[in-house]
N, C-alpha and C positions, 0 to 999 in steps of 0.2 A: 268725571267718569269718562273713560275712553270710548270712542266710537268703534274701534276695531282692535282685535287682539291678534297677535301672530302665534301660531301653534305649529307643532310638529306632530305627525301621526304615522303609524305604521299598521299594516294589516297582519293579523296573525293567521297563519296557514297550517293545515295539516297535510302532510305528504305521506300518504299511507305506504307507498313503495318508492323510496328515494331514488332508486335506479331508473324509475320511469319519469320522474320529475313532474308528475301530475299532482295537483293540489286542490283543496277546497278552502276558501276563505271562511274562517270560523270566529274572527274577532277583530277588535281594533284597540289600539293603544294611542292615547292622546297625552301630549305634554304641552302646557302653556305656562311658561315661567312667570308671565305678568300676573296670572290669576293663582299661582301656586297649585296648578293642577297637574296631576299625573294619575290617569285612570285607564283601566282596561275593562272591556266587556267582552264576554265570550258567548256565542250562541252556536251550538253544534247541531248540524242537520245530519242526523244518522243516515238517512237514505242516500244523501249525496256522497258521504264518505263510503258507505257500503257499495255504491255503484263503482268506486275506484278499486276497492278491495273488500270482497264479501267476508273475508276472514280477519278483518281488522279487530283488534281488541279495544273496543270503545271504552271500556272501563279504564284501562291504562291511559288512553288518550285524555279522557276527562281528568284524571288524577294529575297528569302533567300540565294540562291547560290551567287547572285551578291555581297553580303556583304564580301565574302571570298577574292576576288582579291582587293577589296577596303581596307580591313584591311591590306593586304600584302603591299600595297603601302604606307600605313600610312598617317599621317597628320590629320589635323582637320576634313576633310570629313569623316574619320573613327571614329569619336567620341573619347572618352577618351582612348580606346584601341589603336587608331592610334598614340598616343603620346608615347606609350611604345617603347622600343628598338626592332630591328628586331627579335632577339631571343625570347624576351618575347611575341611578337606578334605570332611567330610560335608556341611557347609553348601553348598559349592561344587557338589558332585555332585548334591545334591537340589534345587538351584535349578530353578524352572519353566523349561521350554523348549517350543517349538512345533516340534520337529524330529521325525525318524523314531524317535529314542531318547528316551523321556520317563520321568520318575520320578513315582511317585504322591506325593500329599501325605505328609508325615511323620507317622507314628503312634508312640505311646509304649506301653510295656508293662512288666511286671515278670515276672521269672523267677527260678528258683532255680539254673538251670544254663545259663550262656551257651554252653557247649560244644555243647549239642544244640539251641540256639535256631535257628540258620540252617537246620538240616536240617528242623526243624518248620515253619518259615516256607516253605521250598521245597515241602514236601509239601502244605501247606494253601493256598498262594497261587499257586504256579507250576505244579506238575505236574498233568497231567490226572487226574481221579479215575479209579479203577479201573472197568472196565465192570461194569455191574449184571447179575446173572444173569437170564435171561429168566423171566418168570413173574409 
């Protein structure tokens, strides 16, 4: 058993008004070839998105974001892209776009436990930090 695994990850962003380039991190995509892992998790904070655009169609955003984990899982449900290899699907998902759903540059890391990796990335990169106590 290996002590550490190399992985690649990217952050999923919603850019409500592309011309303003403001975004909210809403998910992570992780690829670890050594563990045959390609997984995405999405967590949408409606209030944070509404702060950038009160008129944002959240239902449409949710529908578009739902495709990302589906493509990561692969198979016929993901259409032609779902039949590509895990690495090809990761590369396709993380390709630069100038749309409302954007992906950060890909970053690499090493970890000893890929099972807890996505939760760690969500906590540090997507979820709002806990409120600080006054004082």
